[in-house]
ROMARTI-424032 format. One line per 5 residues: number of its first residue (from 0); their letters; for each residue z, x, y of N, C-alpha, C. Coordinates in steps of 0.1 Angstrom, whole numbers, plus 5000, padded with zeros to 4 digits. Layout:
NUM) a) Z/X/Y/Z/X/Y/Z/X/Y ~ ... .
% end
This chain:
0) mnwpa) 4653/8252/4044/4661/8248/4037/4655/8242/4022 ~ 4659/8244/4009/4658/8241/4001/4662/8230/3992 ~ 4653/8219/3989/4660/8209/3983/4657/8211/3963 ~ 4666/8203/3959/4675/8195/3957/4688/8201/3968 ~ 4699/8189/3973/4710/8195/3980/4719/8186/3979 .
5) iikhs) 4725/8189/3984/4744/8184/3980/4750/8179/3996 ~ 4758/8168/3999/4763/8169/4010/4782/8164/4004 ~ 4786/8172/4011/4803/8178/4004/4809/8175/4022 ~ 4820/8163/4017/4827/8158/4033/4837/8166/4029 ~ 4845/8169/4041/4849/8177/4038/4870/8174/4036 .
10) ddael) 4869/8158/4035/4880/8152/4031/4880/8146/4016 ~ 4872/8149/4008/4870/8143/3999/4861/8152/3988 ~ 4863/8151/3972/4859/8157/3965/4842/8151/3959 ~ 4837/8140/3965/4829/8134/3962/4815/8141/3968 ~ 4806/8142/3957/4792/8154/3965/4785/8141/3966 .
15) iyvsg) 4769/8142/3974/4763/8130/3973/4750/8140/3972 ~ 4743/8138/3962/4731/8143/3961/4718/8137/3967 ~ 4709/8146/3970/4702/8141/3980/4690/8154/3977 ~ 4680/8144/3968/4668/8152/3960/4664/8155/3967 ~ 4654/8150/3983/4645/8158/3990/4644/8154/4004 .
20) qsewa) 4632/8164/4009/4633/8156/4025/4626/8139/4027 ~ 4621/8138/4012/4616/8123/4016/4626/8113/4013 ~ 4635/8116/4004/4650/8105/4002/4655/8108/4018 ~ 4658/8118/4021/4665/8125/4032/4664/8113/4048 ~ 4647/8115/4049/4641/8106/4060/4643/8090/4063 .
25) adael) 4641/8090/4040/4642/8071/4040/4653/8069/4039 ~ 4670/8077/4036/4676/8068/4037/4690/8073/4051 ~ 4688/8059/4057/4695/8061/4073/4713/8060/4069 ~ 4717/8063/4059/4727/8064/4049/4735/8080/4049 ~ 4722/8091/4052/4723/8097/4050/4721/8106/4064 .
30) hdfey) 4711/8099/4068/4709/8109/4081/4710/8102/4095 ~ 4723/8089/4095/4724/8086/4107/4739/8085/4105 ~ 4748/8086/4096/4757/8087/4100/4765/8096/4105 ~ 4781/8096/4108/4791/8104/4117/4792/8113/4108 ~ 4793/8123/4113/4801/8136/4096/4808/8144/4107 .
35) desdy) 4815/8149/4099/4828/8151/4105/4824/8173/4105 ~ 4827/8179/4116/4828/8190/4120/4828/8200/4103 ~ 4835/8192/4093/4842/8201/4081/4829/8196/4074 ~ 4822/8187/4075/4811/8184/4066/4798/8192/4064 ~ 4795/8193/4054/4778/8204/4051/4775/8198/4043 .
40) lldss) 4763/8197/4040/4752/8201/4032/4746/8215/4026 ~ 4747/8213/4015/4747/8231/4004/4735/8228/4000 ~ 4724/8238/4001/4712/8231/3995/4713/8243/3980 ~ 4697/8239/3975/4695/8246/3962/4694/8264/3961 ~ 4693/8271/3976/4694/8285/3970/4713/8290/3978 .
45) gnifs) 4720/8276/3982/4733/8284/3983/4733/8282/3995 ~ 4725/8282/4001/4727/8275/4018/4737/8265/4025 ~ 4743/8269/4035/4755/8261/4041/4748/8256/4053 ~ 4746/8241/4055/4738/8232/4066/4748/8223/4072 ~ 4749/8233/4089/4756/8218/4096/4753/8206/4093 .
50) lttrn) 4758/8195/4094/4759/8184/4098/4761/8173/4112 ~ 4760/8184/4121/4767/8174/4133/4757/8174/4142 ~ 4749/8180/4145/4735/8182/4153/4729/8167/4152 ~ 4728/8162/4161/4719/8150/4163/4703/8151/4174 ~ 4696/8147/4166/4683/8144/4171/4674/8131/4175 .
55) hhyvk) 4676/8124/4181/4669/8112/4183/4682/8106/4176 ~ 4694/8101/4174/4700/8097/4166/4697/8101/4153 ~ 4687/8107/4147/4692/8113/4134/4697/8126/4134 ~ 4704/8130/4122/4713/8143/4118/4704/8150/4109 ~ 4704/8160/4119/4695/8174/4116/4701/8188/4114 .
60) pvpgg) 4700/8190/4099/4710/8202/4093/4708/8211/4099 ~ 4718/8221/4102/4708/8231/4111/4721/8243/4104 ~ 4713/8256/4096/4715/8267/4084/4732/8272/4100 ~ 4745/8272/4092/4751/8279/4095/4754/8295/4093 ~ 4748/8296/4089/4745/8316/4085/4750/8317/4074 .
65) esmel) 4762/8308/4069/4767/8311/4060/4762/8305/4044 ~ 4765/8310/4033/4764/8308/4020/4773/8300/4004 ~ 4771/8298/3997/4782/8299/3985/4776/8302/3974 ~ 4779/8308/3962/4780/8317/3952/4775/8306/3938 ~ 4775/8309/3927/4772/8298/3919/4783/8298/3913 .
70) heilg) 4797/8307/3913/4806/8301/3907/4817/8294/3917 ~ 4815/8295/3927/4816/8283/3940/4815/8269/3938 ~ 4800/8267/3937/4793/8258/3940/4800/8248/3925 ~ 4800/8255/3916/4805/8250/3902/4818/8243/3903 ~ 4826/8249/3912/4843/8245/3917/4839/8233/3921 .
75) likah) 4833/8233/3927/4829/8217/3935/4824/8206/3929 ~ 4814/8211/3917/4808/8202/3908/4825/8202/3899 ~ 4834/8209/3893/4838/8200/3884/4847/8189/3893 ~ 4853/8198/3906/4862/8187/3913/4854/8171/3911 ~ 4844/8172/3918/4838/8161/3914/4839/8155/3904 .
80) aaqqg) 4834/8158/3892/4832/8154/3878/4847/8151/3875 ~ 4857/8152/3881/4874/8151/3875/4874/8136/3883 ~ 4868/8136/3898/4876/8127/3904/4865/8108/3899 ~ 4851/8121/3891/4850/8106/3889/4854/8101/3875 ~ 4866/8111/3867/4873/8106/3860/4860/8112/3844 .
85) sccvs) 4855/8126/3847/4846/8128/3834/4852/8135/3828 ~ 4856/8134/3815/4858/8142/3800/4852/8162/3802 ~ 4863/8167/3796/4854/8177/3798/4852/8189/3803 ~ 4857/8186/3821/4854/8190/3834/4855/8205/3832 ~ 4859/8209/3825/4864/8224/3824/4852/8233/3820 .
90) klyap) 4843/8220/3808/4834/8231/3800/4818/8229/3809 ~ 4824/8224/3823/4807/8224/3831/4803/8238/3837 ~ 4788/8242/3831/4783/8251/3836/4770/8249/3836 ~ 4763/8257/3845/4750/8260/3847/4744/8273/3855 ~ 4733/8276/3844/4733/8289/3848/4728/8297/3861 .
95) tivea) 4720/8282/3871/4712/8285/3887/4719/8273/3893 ~ 4717/8272/3906/4726/8268/3915/4713/8251/3914 ~ 4704/8252/3911/4694/8241/3904/4697/8230/3899 ~ 4704/8240/3891/4706/8233/3875/4721/8229/3879 ~ 4725/8233/3887/4740/8228/3894/4740/8218/3891 .
100) leivr) 4734/8218/3904/4730/8200/3915/4726/8194/3905 ~ 4715/8195/3895/4714/8187/3886/4725/8178/3876 ~ 4735/8183/3875/4746/8182/3871/4753/8169/3883 ~ 4752/8174/3894/4752/8163/3909/4751/8149/3900 ~ 4737/8151/3903/4728/8144/3905/4730/8134/3889 .
105) slnem) 4729/8142/3879/4736/8129/3866/4746/8124/3865 ~ 4758/8130/3866/4770/8125/3875/4767/8117/3885 ~ 4759/8116/3893/4760/8100/3899/4755/8090/3895 ~ 4745/8089/3889/4738/8074/3879/4745/8076/3867 ~ 4757/8079/3865/4763/8073/3852/4774/8058/3857 .
% end
């Protein structure tokens, strides 16, 4: 897995930014949550990880063998930004997945 990453809940446009393994391990709300089968973690390479496997009550992201392209990720980020009430959502752009995930981080800090 390549950090940073985002968590996408199936029933919501909200994205949760996770900076790295240390944040994942330190934040019980991230690794002790009951995720739905459709929820997933998307890493900075575009790889998708399932969040339903548990190891000693700890969620273990498991590679699903699927990935997303940058344009798909930007679509998720635009929906997230719109839900937060950001203006000019259609103008959001990043040349790489890492930079796209940084947009999520900056939106969540607002």
